[in-house]
C-alpha positions as CSV (number, residue, x, y, z in Angstrom):
1,M,144.8,-135.8,104.6
2,I,141.5,-134.0,104.2
3,T,141.4,-130.2,104.0
4,R,138.1,-128.3,104.4
5,Q,137.1,-124.7,104.9
6,I,134.7,-124.0,107.8
7,K,133.1,-121.1,109.6
8,L,132.3,-121.3,113.4
9,N,129.9,-118.5,114.2
10,A,129.0,-119.1,117.9
11,T,130.6,-120.5,121.0
12,E,128.1,-123.4,120.8
13,D,129.4,-124.2,117.3
14,V,133.0,-124.3,118.6
15,Q,132.0,-126.5,121.5
16,E,130.2,-129.0,119.2
17,F,133.1,-129.0,116.8
18,V,135.7,-129.7,119.6
19,N,133.5,-132.4,121.2
20,E,133.4,-134.3,117.9
21,A,137.1,-133.7,117.1
22,A,138.0,-135.1,120.6
23,K,136.3,-138.4,119.7
24,C,138.7,-138.9,116.7
25,S,141.8,-141.0,117.2
26,F,143.8,-139.0,114.6
27,D,145.2,-135.5,114.6
28,I,143.1,-132.5,113.5
29,D,144.5,-129.0,113.0
30,I,142.6,-125.8,112.5
31,S,144.3,-122.7,111.0
32,Y,144.2,-119.4,109.4
33,N,147.1,-117.4,108.0
34,R,150.1,-118.7,109.9
35,I,148.3,-119.7,113.1
36,I,147.8,-123.5,113.6
37,I,145.8,-124.8,116.6
38,D,145.0,-128.3,117.7
39,A,141.3,-128.7,116.8
40,K,140.7,-130.7,120.0
41,S,141.5,-127.6,122.1
42,L,138.5,-125.6,123.1
43,L,140.5,-122.6,124.5
44,G,142.8,-122.7,121.4
45,I,139.9,-122.3,119.0
46,L,138.1,-119.7,121.1
47,S,141.4,-117.7,121.0
48,M,141.2,-117.6,117.2
49,D,139.5,-114.9,115.1
50,L,136.2,-116.6,114.5
51,T,135.1,-114.0,112.0
52,R,137.4,-115.7,109.5
53,E,137.1,-118.8,107.4
54,L,139.1,-121.5,109.1
55,T,141.0,-124.3,107.4
56,V,140.7,-127.8,108.9
57,R,143.2,-130.5,108.2
58,C,142.4,-134.1,109.2
59,Y,145.1,-136.7,109.3
60,G,142.6,-139.5,109.2
61,E,138.9,-140.1,108.4
62,S,135.7,-140.4,110.4
63,Q,132.3,-140.4,108.8
64,K,130.7,-138.9,112.0
65,F,133.3,-136.1,112.0
66,N,132.8,-135.5,108.3
67,K,129.1,-134.8,109.0
68,V,130.1,-132.2,111.6
69,M,132.5,-130.5,109.1
70,D,129.7,-130.6,106.5
71,K,127.5,-128.7,108.9
72,F,130.0,-125.9,109.3
73,A,131.4,-126.0,105.7
74,V,131.8,-122.8,103.7
75,A,129.9,-123.1,100.4
């Protein structure tokens, strides 16, 4: 399992993130506090508080998806 912290600032960022997550054959969760959402759900992520840093948990690995996470990673 891979855990990363990301920040999605705009709707376009969320859309790009979800599109790449949907291509993965493994489960991906995105969360903050006690709220956990399927990272492949556009409406689910848009319903979250995007002003916060979000935690992504990947239950598999994809080099292409890792590049997307790098793009939105919190330093």
